[in-house]
N, C-alpha and C positions, 0 to 999 in steps of 0.2 A: 738365328735361324728358326727359333721357336720349335726346337726339337729336343727330345730328352737325351740324345746321343751326340757325340762329336760329329762335326760336319762330314769328315771322311768316312764315317761309319753309317751314315744315313742310307737306308736301303732303297734302291731303285730297281724295279723289275726283278726283284728276288735276290739281288746281290748288293753288298755294301758299295758305296760310291768308289772307294779306293780300289776295289777289285776290278771295276771297269777301267780305271786309269791304268792299272798294271797290265791288263789284257792288251791295251793298245801298244804298250812298250814291248811286250812279248811278241806281238805280231810284227812289230817293226824290226826288232833286233834278234829275235830267236834265242838260241842257246848262248849267245854272247851277253845277254842281259844279266847283270849282277846288281841286285837291289839292296841298298842300305835304307832302311826305314827309320826316320827320326821321329820319335813319338814321345809325347808328354808321359812321364813315368806313371801317372795315374790311369793311363789307358792301356797299359801292357796286358793286364788281365782280360780286359774287354776284347782286345785284339785276339788273344788266344781263344777266347770263347767263340768269336766269329769264325775263326779258322776251323774249329771243331764243327761248327754248324754248316759252313759254306765250302769247306775245303781250303787247301793252302792258297794264300794270296799270291805267292811267288816272291817271297822276301827271303833274302839270304842272311840278313842280320838286322837286329834292332838295336838302336842306341837311344839314349835319353836326349830329349830336346832341352833347349836352354831358355833363358829369359826372353831373348829376342830372336828373330829369324837368324841374325848373324851367328849367335851362339849355337843355334841348332845345326846350321850348316857346318860350322867349325867342328862340332862334335862328330858329325857324320863323316867329315873328311879324314879324321884322325886314323880310322881303321882301314883306309884305302891305300893302294900302292902309290909310289911316288911318281910313276910315269903312266901315260895313257890318256884317255879322255874321260871326263865325267860330265853328267847332265844333272842339274838340280831342277826338280819339277814339283809343282804344287799337287798334292794328292787329290785336291778337289778340282782339278782340271782333267776330267775323264775323256774329253773329246779331241785331244790333240791328234791330228791325223797321222797315219803311218808316214805319209810323205813329209810332213813337217818334222817329225822326229828324225827321220833319216837325213833330211836336208840339214838339220842342225848339227848332227854328228859329222857329216861330210864337210861342212863349212869349217867346223872347229878343227878338224884334222888339217885343213889347209891354212887357216888363219890364226889358230890358237884360241879363238872364241867365236861363238855364234849365238845371237839373241834374236828370237822371232818377234816380229812386230807387225802391226796392222794399221792402216790409215784410220784416222778419227772420223766418225760419222757425224758427230755434233759440232757445232760452233763452240769455241772456247774463249774465255776471257780470263785475264790475269788480274787478280786483286792487287790494288795499290793504295793502301790506306783506306780512305773513305770512297775512293773511286775504283774504276776498273778499266781495262783496255783490251780490245779485241786482239787476238793472236791469229796468225795465219796458220790454220789447221793443216794446210798442205805441207807445211814444214815440220809437222809434229807427227809422232807415232805412238801408239799404245803398245806397251811392252808385255810380252807373254813369257811363258816357260814351255818347254825345257830350255834353260840357258846352259849351253855346253862350253867347256873350256879344256885347255891343256891342263892336266891334273897337277903337274909340278908347279906351273905358274899360278894356278888358283890357290894351291896350298900356301905358296910363298906370300900371296896377297893377303890371305887370312892370317898368316903369322905376323903381319904388321899391326894387328890389333883392331879393336872395335872403335867405330866412330858413330855417333848418333845419327849422322846424315845418311848413312848407308840404308838404301831402300830395297836393294836386291843384290844378287851376286855380281851383276854387271857393274854396279857402282863400286863394289869392293875391288874387282879386277881392274877397273879403270883408275882407281886411286893409286894403284901400284905402278902406273905409267903405261899400261897396256891399252891398245886400241880395241874398241868394241866393233865387231863385224856384225852388221844387221842382216838378217835373212827374212824371206817372206814368211809371215805367220799364217794363221788360219782363223777366220771369223767365227768358226764354230768352237774354237778352243777357249771356251768361256771358263771363268773361275766362279764356282758356285759358292756364293757368300750370302745370299738373301733368299727368302722364300720364293720370290719371283724367279730367281735363277733355277730353282728346283722344277718349276713348271716347264721351263725351256728344256731342261735336261730330260724330263719325262717325255716331252714331245720328240726329242732326238732319238731316244731309245725306242719309242713306239714306232717311229718311222723305220728304224733299222730292223 
């Protein structure tokens, strides 16, 4: 990101990126929102400093992250109840719409899982050794967060252990034999991972 701070702490329009993310969830869920922040241990002090400067982020508890995403989510799940719904969301996706967040929770309540997706804009090709083959993009979807699940079933899925092929929570849930229910995502629900993404984020905030 070519920045001196962690991605989720980059300031946009006077607030750290993660503050904007949590504002969307607070708007969508109100007082029902209960947030577990999974954070690299070396960032705890920086987070405390940012809260002193910008006010509370709206986090109920902080736990240490792990080596991979899987380990971080597993750590976050440990302190949660055994029943209910849980959403796993990237702190650097600050523009998930209120409608998308609510849609995910509503679908997970009915189906046990809800994963937001959007159609692909670009043509895609699958690499096959020295060659490649075009894929039908109409049959493919880009996966976003928040990914919502029945809490008891997601915990049980994580209890089965880590596998290197896990890429997100949906893949962990699916490996335990559960179906993944897809819901409509949001094209503005971008993940900010490059300097170019920051320019888009600034444009979104200026528009709002």
